[in-house]
N, C-alpha and C positions, 0 to 999 in steps of 0.2 A: 176459863182458859188459864193455864199456869203462867205466872209472871216470871220473866227471865231476870235474874239479878243484874244490876247495873254494870258491874265489872265485866261480866261475861258478855253482856250486850255490846259493850264498848270494844271488846276484843274481836268479836265477830264482825262488827262494823269496820274496824280497822283492816282486817284481812280482806274483806270484800272490796274496800277502797283500793288496796294495793293491787289486787287482781285486775280491777277495772283500769287502773293507771298503767299497769304493764301491758294490757291488751291495747290500750290507746297508743302507747309508745310504739309497740310493734306495728300497728296499723300505719302510724305516721312514717315510721322508718321504711316500711314496704313501699308506700306511695312515693317517698323521696327517692328510693332506690330505682323504682320504675321510671320516674321522671328523669333521673340522672342517666339511666341506661338508654332511654329513648333519645336524649340529647346527644349522647356520645356516639350514637350511630352515625351521625352526620358529620363528616370531616370538615376541617378548615383548610384553606390553601394559602400558601405564601409565594409570591412572585415578585419579580423586580421589573420595573418599567424601563423604557429606553433611556431615562435620565439617571438610572441607578437607584431610584427610590423603591424601598421595600413596601409591599402592600400585603394585607391580610383580608380574607373574606371567605364567605361560605361557598362562593363560586368564582370562577375566573372569567373576567370580561372577554367577549369574543375576540377583541384585538390582541389578546395575549394567550389565546387558545393554543398556539403553537410554541409558546415560550416555555422555558424551563420553569418548573415549579415544585414546591415541596408540599406534601400532604401531612397535616398535623391533626392530632387528636385534640379534645377540648382542654387538655392541660397544656397545650402548646408544644408537645413533644412530637418530633418528626417520626412518622410511621411509614412514610413512603416517599418516593421521588419519581418525577416524570421528566425525562430529558427533553430538551428542545427539539422540535422537528428539524431535521437536517435538510440543507439545500441540496440541489442536484450535484453541485460541485463537491460538497462535503461527502455525500454518498459515494461519488466517484473516487474521491481520495481514500475513503475507507476501503472500498473494493480493491483499489490498487495496492494498499498496504496489506490487505488480506492475501491477495494473489502473490505479492512479494514474499510473504511469510510462508505460503505453501511452496513456492518455488525453492526457497531456501531449505526447507525441510526435505524436499525431494532431492535436492542436490546433495545434502548430507547423507541421505540414504544411499544414493548412487555411489558416492565416494567410498562409503564403508563396505558396500557389497561388491564393488568392482576391484578395489586395490587392497593389497595386504601390506604394502610398505611404501615409503617415499621413493625408494629406488625403482619400484615398478612404475610409478607415475613419471619419474624422470626418464625412464627408458622409452615410454610411449611418447613423451614430449619430443625426445630426440628423433624418434622415427618420423613423427609428423614434420618436424623442422627439416629433416633430410629430404623428405618428399617435396616439400615446397621449394627447398634450395635447388633441387634438380629441375623443377619447373622454371625457376628463375634463370638458371643457366641456359636452358633451351631457349627461353624468350630472349635473353640477352644476345645469344649467338645469332638468332634469327634477325634481331634488330641490327646487329653489326652487318649482316648480309644485306639487309635493306639499305643501310646507310651507304655501303659500297656501291650498290646498284644505283642509288640516287646520284651519287657522285659521278658515276659513269654517264648517266642520262644527262646530267647538267653539262658535262663536258661536251657531249654530242650536240646539245642544244645550242652551244656557242657558235656553231656554224650556220645557224639560221636566224632569220629575223624573229623577234626584235632584239636578240642577244648579240648577234654578230655586228661588227663594225664595218664589215665589207658591204659596200653599196650594192654589189651584185648578188648578195646572199638571198636565197629564196625563203619562202615561208616554211616554218617548222612542219614536218609531216604530222598528220593527225595521229598516227600510231605512236610517234615519239611523245607528243603532247599528252596522249592518254596514259602512256606509261609513267610519265612524270607525275601526273595527278594521282594515279593509282598508287604509286610507290610512296608518295608523301602521305596519303591517307593510311596506308599500311603501317608506316613508321609511327604515326600518331597513335594508331590503335595499339601497337605493340608497346609503346611507351606507357600508355594507360594500363595495359596488362601487367607490365613490369612493376609499376607503382602499386597496383593492387596486390600483387604477390608479396612485395616488400611489407606492405601494411598488414597482410595476413600473417607474415612471420612475427611481427611485433605483437599482434593480437594473440597468437598462439602462445608466445612466451608469457604474456601477462596472465592469460587464462590458466595455464598450467602452474604458474607461480602462485596464483590465488588458490588453486586446488591443493597444492602442496601445503600451503600455510593452513588452510582449513582442515585438511586431513590430519595434520599434526595436532591441531587443537582438539579434534574429536577423539583421536587415539589417546591423547593425554588424559582426557576426561574419563575414558573407559578403563584406565589403569587403576 
């Protein structure tokens, strides 16, 4: 067999060693990479207990399952967030806010599709107020009539017991007593009606004033 010169043999041996070393390093790197990837697949969690102490762990204890928590990768970087489970009262409040927002957007749409100017809103307001004022006048007139009738009935009742000072006065007739009671009830009812109409006038003025202000804001934004 032919003998290989020493220098050539050393060169070949060195190259083989480098190849083997490179292969070993690649194998080690691949194994480390796989181990790192496998470990990073499992997240960590951060949560705060009722005393304000921050905790970290691979899982959240059952007593904090409904609490707010952050999801972290293995480098400690937040990659997700879970809000705390809301109570019935909080959910109800959220629903109320959402409904209020929907109502507000609907109101804006109605204002912009119904009116073309502030003057048109004011015209409709005045029409509504005139209508209510007419009802107020009718109620007030009827109330005056009832007051006059009550005064007449009270005058007539003075001739009978127990209002008369005459010892010979007889008892009040049933019809007169019934008229007194009925008239007093009617007066109280009409007084309530009158107060309701007055309150309605104030509510109409406030509502239309709010509509005018909002309509002005919306039209300015659209310009």
